[in-house]
MOPAC internal coordinates of N, CA, C and O (Angstrom, degrees):
PM7 1SCF
backbone

  N    0.0000 0     0.00 0     0.00 0    0    0    0
  C    1.4497 1     0.00 0     0.00 0    1    0    0
  C    1.5242 1   108.89 1     0.00 0    2    1    0
  O    1.2310 1   120.55 1   -40.45 1    3    2    1
  N    1.3128 1   116.55 1   139.55 1    3    2    1
  C    1.4621 1   119.75 1   178.11 1    5    3    2
  C    1.5296 1   109.73 1  -113.50 1    6    5    3
  O    1.2310 1   121.62 1   -26.18 1    7    6    5
  N    1.3299 1   114.50 1   153.82 1    7    6    5
  C    1.4554 1   121.67 1  -177.32 1    9    7    6
  C    1.5224 1   109.62 1  -119.84 1   10    9    7
  O    1.2310 1   121.09 1   -29.46 1   11   10    9
  N    1.3144 1   115.52 1   150.54 1   11   10    9
  C    1.4584 1   122.49 1  -175.65 1   13   11   10
  C    1.5225 1   111.85 1   -78.76 1   14   13   11
  O    1.2310 1   121.00 1   -44.08 1   15   14   13
  N    1.3189 1   115.69 1   135.92 1   15   14   13
  C    1.4633 1   121.75 1   173.53 1   17   15   14
  C    1.5261 1   107.80 1   -71.09 1   18   17   15
  O    1.2310 1   119.17 1   -50.37 1   19   18   17
  N    1.3379 1   119.19 1   129.63 1   19   18   17
  C    1.4581 1   120.64 1  -179.75 1   21   19   18
  C    1.5280 1   113.20 1   -68.99 1   22   21   19
  O    1.2310 1   120.06 1   165.42 1   23   22   21
  N    1.3165 1   117.49 1   -14.58 1   23   22   21
  C    1.4590 1   120.28 1  -179.43 1   25   23   22
  C    1.5244 1   112.06 1   -89.37 1   26   25   23
  O    1.2310 1   120.15 1   119.46 1   27   26   25
  N    1.3320 1   117.32 1   -60.54 1   27   26   25
  C    1.4685 1   120.70 1  -172.83 1   29   27   26
  C    1.5246 1   113.92 1   -96.33 1   30   29   27
  O    1.2310 1   120.03 1   163.06 1   31   30   29
  N    1.3427 1   117.55 1   -16.94 1   31   30   29
  C    1.4515 1   120.63 1   178.16 1   33   31   30
  C    1.5197 1   115.34 1    87.23 1   34   33   31
  O    1.2310 1   119.87 1   179.27 1   35   34   33
  N    1.3270 1   117.85 1    -0.73 1   35   34   33
  C    1.4615 1   120.79 1   178.19 1   37   35   34
  C    1.5285 1   110.17 1   -81.54 1   38   37   35
  O    1.2310 1   120.64 1   -28.40 1   39   38   37
  N    1.3194 1   116.37 1   151.60 1   39   38   37
  C    1.4650 1   121.45 1   175.03 1   41   39   38
  C    1.5221 1   108.01 1   -78.20 1   42   41   39
  O    1.2310 1   120.74 1   -88.02 1   43   42   41
  N    1.3088 1   116.19 1    91.98 1   43   42   41
  C    1.4613 1   120.82 1  -171.61 1   45   43   42
  C    1.5265 1   114.09 1  -121.32 1   46   45   43
  O    1.2310 1   119.87 1   170.71 1   47   46   45
  N    1.3303 1   117.86 1    -9.29 1   47   46   45
  C    1.4588 1   120.29 1  -175.57 1   49   47   46
  C    1.5261 1   111.30 1  -110.03 1   50   49   47
  O    1.2310 1   121.05 1   -34.74 1   51   50   49
  N    1.3239 1   115.60 1   145.26 1   51   50   49
  C    1.4639 1   120.11 1   177.06 1   53   51   50
  C    1.5273 1   111.69 1   -91.14 1   54   53   51
  O    1.2310 1   120.57 1   167.90 1   55   54   53
  N    1.3366 1   116.51 1   -12.10 1   55   54   53
  C    1.4570 1   121.75 1   179.19 1   57   55   54
  C    1.5177 1   111.31 1  -121.85 1   58   57   55
  O    1.2310 1   120.34 1   -12.51 1   59   58   57
  N    1.3398 1   116.95 1   167.49 1   59   58   57
  C    1.4650 1   120.85 1   179.32 1   61   59   58
  C    1.5304 1   112.02 1   -70.53 1   62   61   59
  O    1.2310 1   120.81 1    -3.38 1   63   62   61
  N    1.3236 1   116.06 1   176.62 1   63   62   61
  C    1.4636 1   122.43 1  -179.48 1   65   63   62
  C    1.5226 1   110.39 1   -50.80 1   66   65   63
  O    1.2310 1   121.27 1   -45.80 1   67   66   65
  N    1.3228 1   115.17 1   134.20 1   67   66   65
  C    1.4550 1   120.41 1   178.82 1   69   67   66
  C    1.5123 1   113.86 1    94.11 1   70   69   67
  O    1.2310 1   120.03 1  -162.48 1   71   70   69
  N    1.3085 1   117.54 1    17.52 1   71   70   69
  C    1.4692 1   121.72 1  -176.58 1   73   71   70
  C    1.5284 1   113.01 1   -82.89 1   74   73   71
  O    1.2310 1   120.26 1   171.19 1   75   74   73
  N    1.3236 1   117.12 1    -8.81 1   75   74   73
  C    1.4664 1   123.91 1  -177.47 1   77   75   74
  C    1.5318 1   112.61 1    61.58 1   78   77   75
  O    1.2310 1   120.27 1  -159.11 1   79   78   77
  N    1.3246 1   117.08 1    20.89 1   79   78   77
  C    1.4628 1   120.75 1   172.75 1   81   79   78
  C    1.5233 1   108.32 1   -77.17 1   82   81   79
  O    1.2310 1   120.67 1   -21.76 1   83   82   81
  N    1.3171 1   116.33 1   158.24 1   83   82   81
  C    1.4630 1   121.35 1   177.66 1   85   83   82
  C    1.5227 1   108.26 1  -108.11 1   86   85   83
  O    1.2310 1   120.79 1   -52.86 1   87   86   85
  N    1.3126 1   116.09 1   127.14 1   87   86   85
  C    1.4621 1   122.20 1  -178.63 1   89   87   86
  C    1.5264 1   109.72 1   -65.42 1   90   89   87
  O    1.2310 1   120.49 1   -48.30 1   91   90   89
  N    1.3318 1   116.66 1   131.70 1   91   90   89
  C    1.4640 1   119.78 1   179.24 1   93   91   90
  C    1.5235 1   112.32 1   -82.54 1   94   93   91
  O    1.2310 1   119.80 1   179.91 1   95   94   93
  N    1.3309 1   117.99 1    -0.09 1   95   94   93
  C    1.4642 1   121.83 1   176.81 1   97   95   94
  C    1.5258 1   110.77 1   -98.57 1   98   97   95
  O    1.2310 1   120.31 1   129.33 1   99   98   97
  N    1.3493 1   117.01 1   -50.67 1   99   98   97
  C    1.4705 1   120.20 1  -174.64 1  101   99   98
  C    1.5263 1   113.87 1  -117.03 1  102  101   99
  O    1.2310 1   119.82 1   177.22 1  103  102  101
  N    1.3389 1   117.96 1    -2.78 1  103  102  101
  C    1.4609 1   124.31 1   179.08 1  105  103  102
  C    1.5280 1   114.21 1    68.61 1  106  105  103
  O    1.2310 1   119.69 1  -162.49 1  107  106  105
  N    1.3282 1   118.20 1    17.51 1  107  106  105
  C    1.4669 1   121.46 1   175.28 1  109  107  106
  C    1.5201 1   108.86 1   -71.39 1  110  109  107
  O    1.2310 1   120.13 1   -48.66 1  111  110  109
  N    1.3457 1   117.36 1   131.34 1  111  110  109
  C    1.4608 1   120.63 1   174.22 1  113  111  110
  C    1.5179 1   108.15 1   -90.81 1  114  113  111
  O    1.2310 1   120.73 1   -55.19 1  115  114  113
  N    1.3133 1   116.20 1   124.81 1  115  114  113
  C    1.4611 1   122.17 1  -172.80 1  117  115  114
  C    1.5271 1   111.75 1   -75.93 1  118  117  115
  O    1.2310 1   120.95 1   -92.32 1  119  118  117
  N    1.3156 1   115.79 1    87.68 1  119  118  117
  C    1.4654 1   123.35 1  -179.93 1  121  119  118
  C    1.5332 1   108.74 1   -96.58 1  122  121  119
  O    1.2310 1   119.67 1   -50.54 1  123  122  121
  N    1.3356 1   118.23 1   129.46 1  123  122  121
  C    1.4678 1   119.53 1  -177.14 1  125  123  122
  C    1.5269 1   113.56 1   -62.31 1  126  125  123
  O    1.2310 1   119.79 1   143.55 1  127  126  125
  N    1.3146 1   118.00 1   -36.45 1  127  126  125
  C    1.4706 1   120.85 1  -179.34 1  129  127  126
  C    1.5232 1   110.18 1   -66.82 1  130  129  127
  O    1.2310 1   120.59 1   133.95 1  131  130  129
  N    1.3369 1   116.49 1   -46.05 1  131  130  129
  C    1.4634 1   120.11 1  -178.82 1  133  131  130
  C    1.5249 1   111.97 1   -68.93 1  134  133  131
  O    1.2310 1   120.30 1   150.91 1  135  134  133
  N    1.3321 1   117.03 1   -29.09 1  135  134  133
  C    1.4654 1   120.19 1   177.94 1  137  135  134
  C    1.5277 1   111.47 1   -72.86 1  138  137  135
  O    1.2310 1   120.20 1   146.20 1  139  138  137
  N    1.3228 1   117.22 1   -33.80 1  139  138  137
  C    1.4667 1   121.05 1   179.71 1  141  139  138
  C    1.5238 1   112.40 1   -79.90 1  142  141  139
  O    1.2310 1   120.12 1   144.25 1  143  142  141
  N    1.3273 1   117.37 1   -35.75 1  143  142  141
  C    1.4671 1   122.40 1   179.64 1  145  143  142
  C    1.5237 1   107.57 1  -120.14 1  146  145  143
  O    1.2310 1   120.50 1   -86.04 1  147  146  145
  N    1.3375 1   116.65 1    93.96 1  147  146  145
  C    1.4677 1   120.49 1  -171.75 1  149  147  146
  C    1.5294 1   114.09 1   -68.18 1  150  149  147
  O    1.2310 1   119.72 1   170.66 1  151  150  149
  N    1.3224 1   118.14 1    -9.34 1  151  150  149
  C    1.4671 1   120.42 1   177.29 1  153  151  150
  C    1.5305 1   112.44 1  -100.01 1  154  153  151
  O    1.2310 1   120.24 1   178.43 1  155  154  153
  N    1.3433 1   117.14 1    -1.57 1  155  154  153
  C    1.4674 1   121.84 1  -178.93 1  157  155  154
  C    1.5269 1   110.59 1   -69.12 1  158  157  155
  O    1.2310 1   120.54 1   -47.87 1  159  158  157
  N    1.3345 1   116.58 1   132.13 1  159  158  157
  C    1.4630 1   122.24 1   175.77 1  161  159  158
  C    1.5153 1   108.47 1  -120.39 1  162  161  159
  O    1.2310 1   120.63 1   -38.61 1  163  162  161
  N    1.3233 1   116.40 1   141.39 1  163  162  161
  C    1.4473 1   119.65 1   177.37 1  165  163  162
  C    1.5057 1   114.16 1   124.51 1  166  165  163
  O    1.2310 1   119.99 1   177.23 1  167  166  165
  N    1.3027 1   117.63 1    -2.77 1  167  166  165
  C    1.4565 1   121.08 1   176.80 1  169  167  166
  C    1.5232 1   110.47 1   -81.01 1  170  169  167
  O    1.2310 1   120.03 1    17.48 1  171  170  169
  N    1.3198 1   117.56 1  -162.52 1  171  170  169
  C    1.4631 1   120.59 1  -177.86 1  173  171  170
  C    1.5263 1   113.85 1   -64.18 1  174  173  171
  O    1.2310 1   119.83 1   161.10 1  175  174  173
  N    1.3302 1   117.93 1   -18.90 1  175  174  173
  C    1.4653 1   121.12 1  -178.64 1  177  175  174
  C    1.5287 1   113.36 1   -90.04 1  178  177  175
  O    1.2310 1   120.07 1   173.41 1  179  178  177
  N    1.3063 1   117.48 1    -6.59 1  179  178  177
  C    1.4716 1   125.05 1   177.85 1  181  179  178
  C    1.5286 1   113.85 1    71.57 1  182  181  179
  O    1.2310 1   119.48 1   144.54 1  183  182  181
  N    1.3288 1   118.60 1   -35.46 1  183  182  181
  C    1.4621 1   120.64 1   178.39 1  185  183  182
  C    1.5259 1   108.29 1  -119.68 1  186  185  183
  O    1.2310 1   120.64 1   -15.48 1  187  186  185
  N    1.3272 1   116.38 1   164.52 1  187  186  185
  C    1.4639 1   120.18 1  -177.08 1  189  187  186
  C    1.5246 1   111.55 1   -70.06 1  190  189  187
  O    1.2310 1   121.23 1   -21.49 1  191  190  189
  N    1.3138 1   115.26 1   158.51 1  191  190  189
  C    1.4630 1   121.27 1   176.56 1  193  191  190
  C    1.5211 1   110.01 1   -59.89 1  194  193  191
  O    1.2310 1   120.31 1   141.00 1  195  194  193
  N    1.3152 1   117.01 1   -39.00 1  195  194  193
  C    1.4617 1   121.34 1   179.71 1  197  195  194
  C    1.5316 1   111.33 1   -60.41 1  198  197  195
  O    1.2310 1   120.20 1   131.93 1  199  198  197
  N    1.3392 1   117.22 1   -48.07 1  199  198  197
  C    1.4669 1   121.06 1   179.03 1  201  199  198
  C    1.5268 1   111.10 1   -65.44 1  202  201  199
  O    1.2310 1   120.43 1   139.67 1  203  202  201
  N    1.3264 1   116.78 1   -40.33 1  203  202  201
  C    1.4639 1   122.08 1  -179.55 1  205  203  202
  C    1.5257 1   110.02 1   -62.87 1  206  205  203
  O    1.2310 1   120.39 1   137.41 1  207  206  205
  N    1.3444 1   116.86 1   -42.59 1  207  206  205
  C    1.4623 1   120.77 1   177.85 1  209  207  206
  C    1.5249 1   110.80 1   -62.64 1  210  209  207
  O    1.2310 1   120.36 1   137.12 1  211  210  209
  N    1.3303 1   116.91 1   -42.88 1  211  210  209
  C    1.4683 1   120.39 1   179.32 1  213  211  210
  C    1.5214 1   110.90 1   -62.53 1  214  213  211
  O    1.2310 1   120.36 1   137.32 1  215  214  213
  N    1.3445 1   116.93 1   -42.68 1  215  214  213
  C    1.4635 1   120.38 1   177.40 1  217  215  214
  C    1.5197 1   110.35 1   -62.92 1  218  217  215
  O    1.2310 1   120.33 1   136.00 1  219  218  217
  N    1.3166 1   116.98 1   -44.00 1  219  218  217
  C    1.4621 1   120.86 1  -178.91 1  221  219  218
  C    1.5241 1   110.43 1   -61.85 1  222  221  219
  O    1.2310 1   120.14 1   135.62 1  223  222  221
  N    1.3274 1   117.34 1   -44.38 1  223  222  221
  C    1.4604 1   121.09 1  -179.83 1  225  223  222
  C    1.5219 1   112.35 1   -67.75 1  226  225  223
  O    1.2310 1   120.01 1   140.51 1  227  226  225
  N    1.3274 1   117.59 1   -39.49 1  227  226  225
  C    1.4656 1   119.94 1  -176.96 1  229  227  226
  C    1.5231 1   113.24 1   -76.25 1  230  229  227
  O    1.2310 1   120.31 1   149.83 1  231  230  229
  N    1.3233 1   117.01 1   -30.17 1  231  230  229
  C    1.4603 1   119.68 1  -177.06 1  233  231  230
  C    1.5214 1   113.60 1   -96.77 1  234  233  231
  O    1.2310 1   119.79 1   168.35 1  235  234  233
  N    1.3162 1   118.01 1   -11.65 1  235  234  233
  C    1.4575 1   121.14 1   178.30 1  237  235  234
  C    1.5129 1   112.81 1    60.15 1  238  237  235
  O    1.2310 1   120.61 1    50.97 1  239  238  237
  N    1.3380 1   116.44 1  -129.03 1  239  238  237
  C    1.4639 1   120.97 1  -175.74 1  241  239  238
  C    1.5175 1   113.00 1   -66.14 1  242  241  239
  O    1.2310 1   119.51 1   156.43 1  243  242  241
  N    1.3184 1   118.54 1   -23.57 1  243  242  241
  C    1.4638 1   120.51 1  -178.51 1  245  243  242
  C    1.5179 1   112.12 1   -80.19 1  246  245  243
  O    1.2310 1   119.72 1   162.44 1  247  246  245
  N    1.3215 1   118.15 1   -17.56 1  247  246  245
  C    1.4618 1   121.42 1  -174.80 1  249  247  246
  C    1.5180 1   114.33 1   -56.20 1  250  249  247
  O    1.2310 1   118.65 1   130.66 1  251  250  249
  N    1.3321 1   120.17 1   -49.34 1  251  250  249
  C    1.4680 1   118.36 1  -177.74 1  253  251  250
  C    1.5167 1   113.33 1   -58.28 1  254  253  251
  O    1.2310 1   120.26 1   137.55 1  255  254  253
  N    1.3114 1   117.11 1   -42.45 1  255  254  253
  C    1.4649 1   120.53 1  -178.88 1  257  255  254
  C    1.5179 1   110.57 1   -66.66 1  258  257  255
  O    1.2310 1   120.29 1   133.28 1  259  258  257
  N    1.3223 1   117.05 1   -46.72 1  259  258  257
  C    1.4645 1   120.55 1  -177.70 1  261  259  258
  C    1.5228 1   111.94 1   -65.99 1  262  261  259
  O    1.2310 1   120.09 1   135.94 1  263  262  261
  N    1.3189 1   117.44 1   -44.06 1  263  262  261
  C    1.4609 1   120.69 1  -179.21 1  265  263  262
  C    1.5199 1   110.81 1   -66.89 1  266  265  263
  O    1.2310 1   120.48 1   138.10 1  267  266  265
  N    1.3330 1   116.69 1   -41.90 1  267  266  265
  C    1.4598 1   120.76 1   178.71 1  269  267  266
  C    1.5227 1   110.36 1   -60.53 1  270  269  267
  O    1.2310 1   120.21 1   131.80 1  271  270  269
  N    1.3254 1   117.19 1   -48.20 1  271  270  269
  C    1.4617 1   120.31 1  -179.95 1  273  271  270
  C    1.5194 1   111.54 1   -63.34 1  274  273  271
  O    1.2310 1   120.57 1   139.00 1  275  274  273
  N    1.3188 1   116.51 1   -41.00 1  275  274  273
  C    1.4653 1   120.04 1   179.44 1  277  275  274
  C    1.5187 1   110.87 1   -61.34 1  278  277  275
  O    1.2310 1   120.10 1   131.69 1  279  278  277
  N    1.3125 1   117.41 1   -48.31 1  279  278  277
  C    1.4662 1   120.73 1  -174.75 1  281  279  278
  C    1.5179 1   113.90 1   -73.65 1  282  281  279
  O    1.2310 1   120.17 1   137.10 1  283  282  281
  N    1.3217 1   117.28 1   -42.90 1  283  282  281
  C    1.4590 1   120.68 1  -173.23 1  285  283  282
  C    1.5202 1   112.65 1   -88.62 1  286  285  283
  O    1.2310 1   120.05 1   128.65 1  287  286  285
  N    1.3083 1   117.51 1   -51.35 1  287  286  285
  C    1.4587 1   119.82 1  -173.85 1  289  287  286
  C    1.5236 1   112.86 1   -70.33 1  290  289  287
  O    1.2310 1   119.76 1   141.12 1  291  290  289
  N    1.3067 1   118.06 1   -38.88 1  291  290  289
  C    1.4664 1   119.42 1   178.62 1  293  291  290
  C    1.5249 1   110.24 1   -67.82 1  294  293  291
  O    1.2310 1   120.10 1   144.89 1  295  294  293
  N    1.3274 1   117.42 1   -35.11 1  295  294  293
  C    1.4670 1   120.57 1   175.02 1  297  295  294
  C    1.5200 1   110.14 1   -60.82 1  298  297  295
  O    1.2310 1   120.43 1   138.45 1  299  298  297
  N    1.3244 1   116.79 1   -41.55 1  299  298  297
  C    1.4650 1   120.57 1   177.63 1  301  299  298
  C    1.5236 1   111.37 1   -65.13 1  302  301  299
  O    1.2310 1   120.56 1   141.64 1  303  302  301
  N    1.3294 1   116.53 1   -38.36 1  303  302  301
  C    1.4674 1   119.95 1   177.70 1  305  303  302
  C    1.5218 1   110.93 1   -59.62 1  306  305  303
  O    1.2310 1   120.83 1   135.35 1  307  306  305
  N    1.3139 1   116.03 1   -44.65 1  307  306  305
  C    1.4607 1   120.00 1  -178.36 1  309  307  306
  C    1.5235 1   111.64 1   -63.16 1  310  309  307
  O    1.2310 1   120.41 1   149.69 1  311  310  309
  N    1.3322 1   116.82 1   -30.31 1  311  310  309
  C    1.4615 1   120.52 1   179.23 1  313  311  310
  C    1.5260 1   112.30 1   -77.91 1  314  313  311
  O    1.2310 1   119.91 1   150.38 1  315  314  313
  N    1.3367 1   117.77 1   -29.62 1  315  314  313
  C    1.4620 1   120.25 1  -173.41 1  317  315  314
  C    1.5212 1   114.38 1   -98.23 1  318  317  315
  O    1.2310 1   119.56 1   155.54 1  319  318  317
  N    1.3318 1   118.45 1   -24.46 1  319  318  317
  C    1.4672 1   120.95 1  -177.70 1  321  319  318
  C    1.5244 1   110.60 1  -104.80 1  322  321  319
  O    1.2310 1   121.13 1   -40.61 1  323  322  321
  N    1.3117 1   115.45 1   139.39 1  323  322  321
  C    1.4681 1   119.87 1   179.66 1  325  323  322
  C    1.5299 1   112.08 1   -98.21 1  326  325  323
  O    1.2310 1   119.64 1   145.15 1  327  326  325
  N    1.3242 1   118.29 1   -34.85 1  327  326  325
  C    1.4596 1   121.61 1  -175.85 1  329  327  326
  C    1.5147 1   112.50 1   -87.58 1  330  329  327
  O    1.2310 1   120.36 1   -39.71 1  331  330  329
  N    1.3194 1   116.91 1   140.29 1  331  330  329
  C    1.4575 1   121.96 1  -179.78 1  333  331  330
  C    1.5133 1   113.63 1   -59.96 1  334  333  331
  O    1.2310 1   120.01 1   138.77 1  335  334  333
  N    1.3460 1   117.59 1   -41.23 1  335  334  333
  C    1.4574 1   120.84 1  -179.43 1  337  335  334
  C    1.5207 1   111.39 1   -64.79 1  338  337  335
  O    1.2310 1   120.34 1   141.39 1  339  338  337
  N    1.3172 1   116.96 1   -38.61 1  339  338  337
  C    1.4648 1   120.31 1   177.88 1  341  339  338
  C    1.5195 1   110.56 1   -61.42 1  342  341  339
  O    1.2310 1   120.69 1   138.99 1  343  342  341
  N    1.3269 1   116.29 1   -41.01 1  343  342  341
  C    1.4591 1   120.39 1   179.57 1  345  343  342
  C    1.5226 1   110.07 1   -64.19 1  346  345  343
  O    1.2310 1   120.27 1   134.87 1  347  346  345
  N    1.3361 1   117.09 1   -45.13 1  347  346  345
  C    1.4571 1   120.21 1  -178.99 1  349  347  346
  C    1.5207 1   112.03 1   -62.54 1  350  349  347
  O    1.2310 1   120.06 1   134.14 1  351  350  349
  N    1.3308 1   117.49 1   -45.86 1  351  350  349
  C    1.4630 1   121.01 1  -179.81 1  353  351  350
  C    1.5210 1   111.13 1   -63.39 1  354  353  351
  O    1.2310 1   120.28 1   134.00 1  355  354  353
  N    1.3156 1   117.07 1   -46.00 1  355  354  353
  C    1.4650 1   121.04 1  -179.45 1  357  355  354
  C    1.5208 1   111.24 1   -65.58 1  358  357  355
  O    1.2310 1   120.61 1   140.60 1  359  358  357
  N    1.3297 1   116.44 1   -39.40 1  359  358  357
  C    1.4565 1   120.37 1  -179.76 1  361  359  358
  C    1.5172 1   110.69 1   -64.36 1  362  361  359
  O    1.2310 1   120.08 1   134.87 1  363  362  361
  N    1.3261 1   117.45 1   -45.13 1  363  362  361
  C    1.4655 1   120.60 1   178.59 1  365  363  362
  C    1.5221 1   111.11 1   -59.80 1  366  365  363
  O    1.2310 1   120.81 1   136.84 1  367  366  365
  N    1.3294 1   116.06 1   -43.16 1  367  366  365
  C    1.4637 1   120.37 1  -179.97 1  369  367  366
  C    1.5268 1   110.62 1   -63.08 1  370  369  367
  O    1.2310 1   120.00 1   135.02 1  371  370  369
  N    1.3287 1   117.61 1   -44.98 1  371  370  369
  C    1.4634 1   120.80 1  -178.53 1  373  371  370
  C    1.5206 1   111.73 1   -68.30 1  374  373  371
  O    1.2310 1   119.89 1   142.19 1  375  374  373
  N    1.3241 1   117.81 1   -37.81 1  375  374  373
  C    1.4573 1   119.42 1   178.25 1  377  375  374
  C    1.5210 1   111.10 1   -67.91 1  378  377  375
  O    1.2310 1   119.91 1   145.01 1  379  378  377
  N    1.3272 1   117.78 1   -34.99 1  379  378  377
  C    1.4636 1   120.75 1   174.70 1  381  379  378
  C    1.5158 1   110.07 1   -62.38 1  382  381  379
  O    1.2310 1   120.52 1   137.27 1  383  382  381
  N    1.3269 1   116.62 1   -42.73 1  383  382  381
  C    1.4589 1   121.09 1   177.82 1  385  383  382
  C    1.5252 1   110.16 1   -64.51 1  386  385  383
  O    1.2310 1   120.09 1   142.72 1  387  386  385
  N    1.3185 1   117.43 1   -37.28 1  387  386  385
  C    1.4636 1   121.47 1  -179.00 1  389  387  386
  C    1.5187 1   111.03 1   -63.72 1  390  389  387
  O    1.2310 1   120.51 1   139.86 1  391  390  389
  N    1.3166 1   116.63 1   -40.14 1  391  390  389
  C    1.4617 1   120.33 1   179.02 1  393  391  390
  C    1.5220 1   110.05 1   -64.29 1  394  393  391
  O    1.2310 1   120.39 1   137.43 1  395  394  393
  N    1.3311 1   116.86 1   -42.57 1  395  394  393
  C    1.4639 1   120.68 1   179.16 1  397  395  394
  C    1.5261 1   110.46 1   -63.73 1  398  397  395
  O    1.2310 1   120.22 1   132.54 1  399  398  397
  N    1.3360 1   117.19 1   -47.46 1  399  398  397
  C    1.4691 1   121.27 1  -179.65 1  401  399  398
  C    1.5241 1   110.32 1   -64.13 1  402  401  399
  O    1.2310 1   120.38 1   134.87 1  403  402  401
  N    1.3221 1   116.88 1   -45.13 1  403  402  401
  C    1.4581 1   121.22 1  -176.94 1  405  403  402
  C    1.5105 1   113.79 1   -65.66 1  406  405  403
  O    1.2310 1   120.14 1   149.99 1  407  406  405
  N    1.3237 1   117.33 1   -30.01 1  407  406  405
  C    1.4619 1   121.24 1  -178.32 1  409  407  406
  C    1.5228 1   112.75 1   -92.44 1  410  409  407
  O    1.2310 1   120.03 1  -177.63 1  411  410  409
  N    1.3167 1   117.55 1     2.37 1  411  410  409
  C    1.4601 1   120.42 1  -175.62 1  413  411  410
  C    1.5215 1   112.91 1   -67.05 1  414  413  411
  O    1.2310 1   119.86 1   150.05 1  415  414  413
  N    1.3307 1   117.88 1   -29.95 1  415  414  413
  C    1.4728 1   119.67 1  -177.34 1  417  415  414
  C    1.4982 1   110.97 1   -77.22 1  418  417  415
  O    1.2310 1   120.10 1   180.00 1  419  418  417

């Protein structure tokens, strides 16, 4: 049996809400707190379900790639770089790459 992702609406989960699975369509991590309170920010997805849904709808096919890169790669940058300028330069470069990758389809 498959379960619907609360973000994109696709049947992407093998468990019910709160399974902490990651959707293979939109990369939403199924957190029970964020699923119950769609405006909650601070869970594993970093932004609220409401904002994530809006981004997914507005960006279409590019949304999963852009959101994934924003959440994961920038987090890694913050862990590896100490200087603010290094973070800004690296972030700009990665976001430019994200736009190219996301628009490739």
